[in-house]
N, C-alpha and C positions, 0 to 999 in steps of 0.2 A: 336738652339734647346731649347725649353722651359724646365725649371728646376723646381724642387720642393725642398724647403728648410724647414726643421723642426727645430724649436728652443725650447728648454726646459726651462721652467720658474718655475719649481717646487720649487726651493729654493730661489727665489727672494722675499725678504721680505719688501723692501721699493719700492712701486710702485705708479704709477699715480692713484690717487683715482677717477679720472674722465676720464677713457679711452674713446677714440673715437670709433665710429662704424668702423668695418673693411672695408678696401678699396675693392670695387668690380668693375667689369666692368661697364662702363657707359651704359646707355640705348642705344642700337645699332639700328640705323635707316639705311635703305637702299632702293634703288629703285627697283621696280619690272618691268621687261620688258619681252615681249613675242613675239612670232612669229605669227603675225596676219594672215599669209597665212596658217599656220599649225593648228591654233586654231580658231574655229568659234567665232562669237561675243557672242553667248550664247549657252550653251548646258547642258543637264542633263545626268549625268553618274550614273549608278546603282552601289551601294556598297552592294553586296549580295542581299538578298531578301527584307530587311526591311529598307534600307537606300539609300540615293542618294546624290550626290554632284552636286551642281550648279556651273558652270563656267560662269562668265560674264566679258566681256572686258571693261565695262563701268568704267570710272574714273581711268583708269590705270590697271584694271584687279583685280579680287578677286574670292575667292572660299568660298563656304558655304556648310555645311553638314546638312541634314535634315532627320528626321525619317518619313517614309511614312505615318504614322498615323496622322502626323501634317505637311504636306508638306510646309506650309508657315512659320513655326517656325524654325529658325536656332538653332542648338545646338553647332555649332562651325563655325567661319568664319574668314577670313583674312581681313586686312585693305586694302581698294582699293588703288592700286598703290604702295604699300609698300612691300618690301621683307618680307616673312614670315619664311625664312630659312637663317641662317648665321652661320659661323664657324670661329674659329681663334685658335691661339696658344699664350698662356701667361704663365708667371712664376707663381708658386703657393708658397705662404708662409704660414706656419702653426706654430702658437705659442701655446704650450701645457702646461698646469699646472693642475695636479691632477684631471683629468677627464673633464677639460674645454679646449675647442679648439677654437682658433681664426683663421679663414681661410681668407686669403687675396689674391687678384689678384695682381700680380706684373706687370712687364713690358709686354706690348703687342708686340709680335714678328710678328704676322700675323693676319690680319682680312679681311675676305671676307664678306662684308656686303651687297652687291648688288646681285640680283638674276634674273635669266632668267627662263622662262618656255618654254621648247622646245616641250614637248609632254605630253598629258594626254590620257591615254588609259586604257581599261579594260583588265585584264588578265583573260580570260574566265575560264580556268580550275581551278583557285583558287578563283574566284569571288572577285578578288581584283582590286583595282584601283591604277595605277602607275602614278605618276607625276615625270617627270625628267627634268633636265636642268642643269644649272651651277650657282655657286656662284662666285663672283669675287670682286676684289678690284680695285681701280683706283689709279694712281700715285698722290702722294701729293707733292705740292710744298714745304711744310714745314713738319717738324716732326709731326707724328700723335699725336693728342691730343684729349681731350674729345669733343671739338667743331667739329673737323673733323669727329669723329666717329658718332656724332649725326646729321651730316648735310647730311644725305643720301637722296638726292632728285634727280629726273631725270635730272634736269638742271645741277647739279654738275657732274653727270655721263657723260653727253653729252660733257663736256668741257675737260675731262681728259682721258688719255689712261689707258687701263687695265694693271695692274701690276702683278696680280696673279689670277688664276681661278682654280676651281675644279668642277668635276661633282658631282651631288647629285641624289639620288633616294629616293623618299618618297612614301610609300605604305599605303593605307587605306584599311582595310578589316573588314568584319563583323565577330565579335567574338561570339556573340549570339544576340538574338532578341533586346537587349537594349544596346549593346556596339559595338563601332567601334574602332578597333585597329589602331595605326599608328606607322610606323617604318621609321627611317631616317638614311641613310648611305651616306658616302662621298667617292669619289675617291681621288687619291693622288693630292695634290696641284701642280700646274704647274706655273713656273715663267718665266719671260722674254717675248720676242716678237714672239715666234715661231708660235703661232696661233692668232696673234693680229687681223687679218682680220675677223676671225670667231667670235670673241667676241667684236669687236669694238662697243662701245655703239651706234655709229651712224647707225649701221646696225639693231639696234632694235628700236622699238618705241611703243607707246601705240597702234598704228594702223598699223604699218608697220614692215616688217622684210626683210632685203635685201639680206641675203646670200642664196646661192643655197642649197636646201634641198637634202641631199644624197638619193641615191636609197634605198628604203625600200624593204627588202626581208625577207622571213620567214626562221628562223633557229631553230634548236632544241638545247635547253640548259638544264642544270640540275637545276631544281627548278626555283624560281622567281629570275631572273637575277643571278642564280647560288649561292644564298646566303641564302634565308629565308626558303627554303623547300627542301626536298629530292625527291619530286615528279618530274617526267619528264613531262614538259609541253611545249607547243608551244607558242611562243610570237612573236610579230612583232618587228624586230630590224634591224638596219643597221650597227652596229659596234660590232664585236666580242670582241673588247677590253673593251667595257662597261661591258659585262658579266664577263670578267676576273677581271676587277676592283672591281666589287661587290663581287666576290668570295674571293678576298683578301682585303676586305674593312677595316680590322683592321690595320690602319696606325698610326704611332706616330705623324705625322705632326700636326694634329688638336687635341687639348685637351680642346677646348671649343666649345659647340654647343648651339645655341640659336634658339628658335621657338617663333615667335611673332604672335599674333592673336587679334581679336577685343574684346573690352569690351565696356560697357556703363558707363557714368559718375556717374549715380546713382545706379550702380550695386554693391551689397554687397557680399563679399567673406567670407565664413565660412568654418571651418575645419582645415586642416593642422596638424592633430594629436592633442596631448594634449598640448594646449597653455594656458598660465596662465595670460596674460596681456590684450589680445584683443579678441573680438568676431568677429568683422568685420575687414578684413585686406586690404580693398581698400585704396590706398595711401601709402602702406608700402612695404618693401622688406622682404620676408619670407625665411630665410635659412632653409634647411632641413638636419639637422645633429644631431645625437644622442649625448648628452653630459649632464654633470651636469647642473642643472637648475640655480645654483648660490645661494648666500645668500643675499637676498634683491631684486635683479633684478630691481633696480632702485628706490626702496623705500629708503628714507633717514631717519636717518643718517647711517643705517646699511650697505648699499651698499658702501658708502664712506669708512667705516672702513674695510670691507672685502677686497675691492680692494687695500687698502693701505698696508695691512699686507700680502696679498697673491695675486699673479698676476691674475687679472680679476676674483677673487673668487666671486665677487658680481653678476656676470652674467648680463644679460640685458633682455629687454622685449621679446626677441626671443629665449632665451636659454631654452631647454626643454629636458627631459629624453626620450620622446616618440613622435617625430614628424612623420608626414606622408605626402608624396607628393600627397595629395588629397585635393580637395575642391569642394564645391557646391556654387552656387550663388543665389541671390534673384530672378534672372531671370530663374531659373531652368536649369542652365548649370553646367556641372560637368566634371571633368577630373582628371586622376591620372597618375603618371609615374610608369613604371615598372623598375626593376633593383635597384641598391643600390648606384649609384654614388651620390656624393654631388650635390645638386641642389639649386637654388635660384629662387624664384618666385618674379618678379619685378612687383608690382601692382601700381607703383607710377604715371602712366599716366592715364588720364581720359578715353582715347579711346582705350587702348589696354593693353594686358598682354604680358610679355616677360619672358620666362623660360630660365635660364642659367644652363647648365649642365657641370660639370667637367668630360669630357670624349670626345670620338669621335663619339658617336652614341646616339640616343635617341629612346626610345620606350614607349608607353603609351596607354591609352584608353580614349575615349570620351563616356560619359554616356548619355543615354536618360532617362528621367523621367518626370512625370507631377507634382510631389510634392517632398518635401524633404524626406518624408518617402520612396517613390519609389526609389529615388536616393540612399539612404542608402541600401535598399534591393538589388539593382542592383550592387552596389559596393561590398558589403559583399558576394554576391553570388560568386564572383570571388576570393577575397582575403581570404575568409574563415570566419566562425562564431564560437563563443565559444561553448563549450559543456555545457549542462545543469549542473548547480551547484547541488551538493548533498543537500538535505533538511537541513542537520544538520548545514551547514555554514550560512544559512539564517534564522535560527530559534530563535536566541537570540544573546546576546552580545558575542563578542570575546574579552576576558579580556586580554589585553596586559599589562604584568607586569614583574618584575624581582625581584630577591632577594633570590631564593632558595626554597627548599621544605617546610620548616616551614612557610615561609611567604605566599606561595600559599595556604596552608591549612588554615591559619588565615584569609586571605581575602575571601576565599570560605565561611567560617562561617558567615562573615559579610554580604555577598551577599545573602546567604540562609535566613538570618533573615529578609531581605527585599523582599524575594520571587522574586529575580531577575532572569529573563530568561537568561540562559547562554548556548551558543553553545560550547565554547572552551576557554581554557587558552592558550594564545600565549606567550611562554617563550623564548624570543630571547637570553637570557643569559644562555641557557642550556649548552653552550660550555665553560662557565666561562668568567669572566670580567677582564679587566685591565684598569688602569687609563692612559689617554693620555692628551695631551695639549688641546684637544677639548672636553674632558669629559670622561664619562664611555664608553669604547668600548669593543668589544668582541674579544676572541681568535679565529682567523679564522682557525680552525681545527675542522672539522665537526663530533665531537663525544661528548657525554655527559661528563661534568665535575662532577665526582662522589663526589667531596668534596662539591660543591655548591648545587647539587641536589642529596643528599643521598637518597637511596631508590627510585631511578628514576622509575623503572618498577612498583613498588608498588603504587607510586603516580599516574601513568598513569592508572593502573587497578582500583584504587579507584575512580578516576574521571569518568572512563568509566562506572562504575557501576551506576553512576548517569546520564548517557547519555551525558557526557561532554567530548569533545575531547581535545587532547593536540597537539599544533602546535609549531613548532620550527623555526629555521633560518639557512640559508646557502647562499653562493654566489659563483661565479666562480673563486674566488681568494684564495690563500693560503699563509700563512706566516710561516717563520721559527719559530720553537717552542723551541729555546734554553733556554728561560727564564721560561718556564712553566714546572712544575715538573710532575704532574699526567697525563702523556700522554701515551695512549695505542697504538695509531697509529699516526705516524708523517706523515700526508698526504702530506706535502710539500716535504719531502724527497722521499716519494713514487712516487710522480709525476715527480720529477727530474730523478729518476732512470728509470721511464717508458718513459721519454723524451716526455712528453705531455704538457709541458708548452710553452707559446709563447716565441719566440726567439728575440733577438735584432739583429741589422744589422751585428754583428760579429759572430752570431751563438751561443752566450751564452744565459743563462736564462735572460729574460727581467724582471728586478726588477722594477716594476712600482710604483712610489710614489702615495699613495692613502690615503686620509685623513691624519693620523698622522704617518703612517709607510709605508714601501715598501712591495709589494706583488708580487707573481708570478701568472700569469693569465693562466687558462686552454685554450689550443688550441683545439677548437671544430672542426677544420678541420682535426685533427689527428684521424685515424680510431680506436685508442685504447681509446680515451678519454671518449666516451659515455658509454661504458661498465664499465669502471673504476669508473666513477662518479655514475652510477646507482647502483653499489654495495654499495656505501656510503649511498645512499637513502634507499636501501633495508635494511641495518642494522638499520637505523633510524625507518622505519615503522615496522620492526620486534619487536622493543621494544613497539610498540603500537601507535606511532605518526601517526596522520592522516592529517597533513597539515604543511606547512612551507612557510615562506617568501623566495622567490628566488630573492635576492637583487642584485643590481648593474647590469653590462652588458653594461654600456655606456662608458667605459674607454679604449677600445683597442687603443693602440698608433698607429698613422698613419705611423710610420716608423718601425713597427714590421715586423718580418719574420714569416710567417705561414707555416705549413706543406704542405698545398695545393699549395703554391707558388703564391696565388692570391694577387692582389694589396691590401695592408692593408687599403688604403684610401677608397676603396669600401667595403672591408670586415668589416670596422668599423660599418657601418649601418646595416650590416647583423648579426653581432655578437649577439645582444640581441635576435634575432629570433632563432638563433642556440641554445642559452642558454635556451630559452623557449621550444624549440622542444625536447631537451633531457629530460627536466622535464616532458613534456607531454607524451613522449614515455614511460617513466617509469610508469606514472600513468595508462596508458592504459594496459601495460604489467602486472602490479599488479592486475588491475581489472579483466583481463582475467584469471589470476591465481586463483581468488577467486570463479569463477563460479563453481557451483556444490558443494561447501563446506558449511557445515552448520554453521560453526563458525561465519561467518559474511556475512551480505547481501551485495553483490557487489554494490548495489545502494547507499550504504553509501559513497563510493568513497573517493578518496584523493583530496586535494585542495592545490594549491600553488598560491601565488600572487606575482606580479612583478611590478617594476616601469619603467624599461627601455623597450623600444619597438620601432618597426618600422611598416611599412605598414601592414604586414601579421601577426604580433604578436597576434592579437585577436584570431586567430584560434588555437594557440598553448597554450597560457596561460589560466589558470582557471579564473583568474580575475586580476585586477590591483589596485594598490594604487598610489597616486599622489606624493609620494616621500617626501622630507624633507621641508615642509612648515615652515615658521617662526611662532613662537608663538606670533602672532601679529594680529592687526585689519587692517593692511595695504593692499593696493590693489594689488601690484605685487607679493607679497610673504607673504601670511597670509591667514586668513579665507576667504577673498573675492576671492583671486586667487584659493583657493580650490574649490569654486563653479564654477568659470570659467573653470578650468581644467576639471572638471566633465562634463561640457556641450560641450566644444569643442571636447573632446575625444569621447563623445557619438556620435557626428555628424560624426566622423572619423572611426567608427567601433568598438571602445572600449566600448562594451555594459555594461560591469561590472566594475565599478570603485568606489573608495572611498578614503577618506583621513584619516590620523591619527587624532583621536579626540583630539583637543587642539593644533594641530601642533606638530612639532618635534624640530626645531632648536632654542635653547636658546643661548644667548651670554651674558657673564659677563665680560666686560672690564671696566676700570676705568671711562670712559665717555660714554660708550654705554652698556646699560643693557636691554636685552630683556628676560623677564621671564614670564611664563604663569600665567596670573591672574585667579582668581576663576571665574570671570564673563566671560572671554573668554572661559574657559573650559566648563561652563554651556551652553553657546550659541552654542559652537561647537557640544556638545552632541545633542542639539535640531536639528541642521542641519543634522548631520549624522544619526539621527533616520529615515531619509528619503532617505538614500542611500542604495546600494545593501548590503553592509556589515557594521555592527556597531561595530567598533573595536577601542580600546584605545591604546595609546602609552605613555610611561613615558617621552619620549624625550631624547635628548643627555645629559641633566643635570637634572636628576630626582629630586634632592634635591632642585633645584631652582624653580621647577614648582609646581603649584597646580595640585593635582592628584585626580582621582575619589574617592580614599579612604582617602583623606586628613582629612575630617571631616564628620559629620553626614549630613550636607547640601549637599555636593558634592556626597556622597554615595546615599542619597535619590533621588537626581536629576538623577543620573546615572541609578538607578533602574527604575525610572519613564520613562525615555527616552527609556530604553530597552523594557519596556512594550508597549510604543507607537509603537516602531519598530515591536514588535511581533504582534501588533493589525492589521497590514496590511500584515502579512506573506502570507495569502491566495492569495492576489493580487500579491505579490512579486513572488510567485511560477508561476503564469500565465505569468508575465513579463519575468521571466528567461526562460521559455519555448519559449516565443515569440522571445526573443533575439537569442536563439539557432537556431530558424527556419528562422528568417528574418533579424537578425543583428541589430534590433532596441534597443537602450539603455534603461535601466530602468529609469534613470533620463534624462529629455529632455528639451532642450531649447524650448520656446514656438513657435519659428519659424518652428519647425517640423510639427506642427498641425495648425498654423495660419500664413502661409507664406505670405498671401496677406495683413496682417495688418502691415502697415509701422512703427507704433510705436513699435510693437513687434520686428521688425528687428533692432531697436536701443538698445534693452535691452542687458545687459551683465550678471552680477552676481546677479541682484536684486531679481529674482524669477525664479522658474522652475517648470516643471511638473514631477510628478511620473506617468509614463504611460500616459494615457489621462484623468484620473479621479480625481487626487489629485493635487492641486496647493499649492506650498510651497513658502512662502515669509519669509526667515530667517532674524533674526536681525544680522547685520554684523558690527555694529558700537557700540563703547563703550558708555555705559550710556543711550542707547536709549530704550524706552519702547513702541514705536509705529513704524509702517512701512507703506510705501505707496504701495498700491497694484494696479496693472493694470489688469482690466478684459477685455480680448481680444474681438475683433470684430469677427463676423461670428461664434459665438458659440450659438447653439440652446438652451442650458440649462442655467439657472441662477446658481450662485455659492453660496454655503451655508458655513458660518463660523462654523468651527467644535465646538468651545467652547461656542458660544452664540446661534447658530442656525439662526443667521440673514441671510437674503437672499439679494444677490446683483444681481439684474436683468439687470442692464444697461450695455450694451456692449460698448466697447471702452471708458470706464470711469476709473477714478482713485479715490481711497478712502484711507483715513488714518484709520488704524486699530490698536487697542491696541494689544500689544504683550509683556506682562510682562514675566519675567523669569518663565518658566514652562508651558507657554501657547503661543507657537509660532503661528504665523499667518498661519493657515492651512485651506484650503477650499476643499470641495468636490462638485461635480455636484449635483444639486438638483434632486432628484428622481433617482439617479444612484444606482443600486444595489450594486456596489462596495463601494460607499460612505456610504450607509446605513449599510452595513456589517461592515465596518471600525468603524462607530460610535457605533454599538452594542458591538463590541469587546472592545472598549475603556471603555464602561460601565462595561463589565465583569471583566476587569482588574482594576476596581475602579479608572480609570483615568478621566472619564467624569461624 
């Protein structure tokens, strides 16, 4: 029986600074064999009204799915002669440390890598297409190793006897006019020689099938093979045991499922949620698991230092807070997985993709679309789209600072003197601060610290009178408050008494090491948790707070015990969605309670922003931010990765995203110092002036970092960028509305609108679009005053440089453009009404 082992590394302080990538299953190959008497050489099968599947016996047999509007263009296909379904059983090893998870595949106990197709037929009553057959393994002369796993050829199968087999059922059905769903289930593995003759590889062939076909008769069963539907339908079948097997398909024997299908060598893969190191994932393995992104993520020397002092704290190029099992390709193919199991997309082969699932089933959808924009629309139509943001959050700067009431009032006066547009003050230290080994951290007890913020309600009222909101901070974790004195409600103790914290394997409170202290995590599967936490949010907004950071959500331990009893390994990826959902429910309930009251326009609304997420998080969260980027110029964890995360997440349905201006994570060690320079801060301000929200953060070590209020230069530049941000508010309102209706991001990779431009496909963080009308080319390197700009092909308009008015008419060309501090390289389409309005507004604000 396959096992799962979890190892805690929270307190291991001397570690390998260069850890290897986790061990995963090798790429699995197997032969595809079929009954040439039961299956015709070629046939077209309808999948609902809008799709069809082509079967061809050529070259060993293959399947392809097409939309009827483009019958010659395949949106999904298998590799001829190769198995496209396989399953196995393997041990799982998880090493965990403070929100970081290393998932490894251990010993392989069982692997059925070869496949038969015995029948393809339409289930008329459900407009579904059923493919059924068996997967099987062959006896090995030696112990299975990677070579034998990858040697799945028909010749190998012919020479060996079947060692194990299991039935499978794969269903394709139309979900809507642009989506085909797929579902895969397995029967129980069978061992030994009991049915050797039926599955002898010699009885199958590319063109022949020797065994006698059983009598087919019509029987009435419950649902599709008794599993996927409650409707009573009539299907053609010859074995009642197949129906029984599907009805009881949740079997522990298989815990790995693989689906393999074709790709092209020059096909580029985009998406996979918020990714910080790569835009194109062809040639890579992409794990889909929510976790801490890490400190450095491969940038040196910081990753070396982080890994040395804390187990795998540096992360790597695949670690992210908000992954998604979704992609689209340069060939306009797109697919996503449903469910929350850990998955890995293996894109290392030129001619195919292989998805590994930790589980015994797989479900997903194949999307049809003629452009990246269409694919995003079709994807978000199902997973959900964000609600429109209230105007106040996108009207000016969100001033993120700390220090207490007097400091807020002092900074407000300085910003007033510069006539700075301000939306809100974000005061994350409203709960009070404490010093830890990693810097200044908060007391995780979600009530105002009246000593730090004396006259809290008066401060909120005074700011509100100037149309400035107050935003705060919370997360789904709680800490014991023994050391803090001015506590009105001890939320940790309340949660313990209400029994709404996540449990450990022994049934006790799971105290999870998180950053520099241990915390209890709220169990969102408990029926009391939502109402209890909403009461905390209600007290916060009753004071006048109108927004908050809903932090964390990525650290649910995989050996936890939840009230629902569900598998914590699967619940881990669902946890950030549950966290977002509770916040969203409160926002909607509060909004409904304001209707008809004169005190406040319900359109003002509440806003919360999150960093952790999964596939459907965009429909729950108000907006996102990219988490704890380093205060550096580096590529994997710094200002460059902030651009990349913005663009990859936008492709994946995260329409509203932004980063902390200047980054967050500073490090002060004897030989490793990362501190925010003034130049980096100024350039990050210019970058974020063109994101959905313009928000500052002091970072984890405020005294080490240059701040927007550090001197007159930083303060003036901050005010200037806030005015640039305000100058395109009119367009931002349009884009926010479009995002809520179509799922399209505010900030966009050029691929979304110029997909046929091959050079555009190679771009990463160098430049991006705001909507369709503004081209942004940020300065992302220290000491640089010029940037290289690429003007894409297939654009009907020329581009106008905002600061000089120079026209760049040549398509598919590059130009070096000056971009000194204060004048980032920004372009608008010549003759565009949006562009001209933006330029007029810049003049009104005395920027141009």
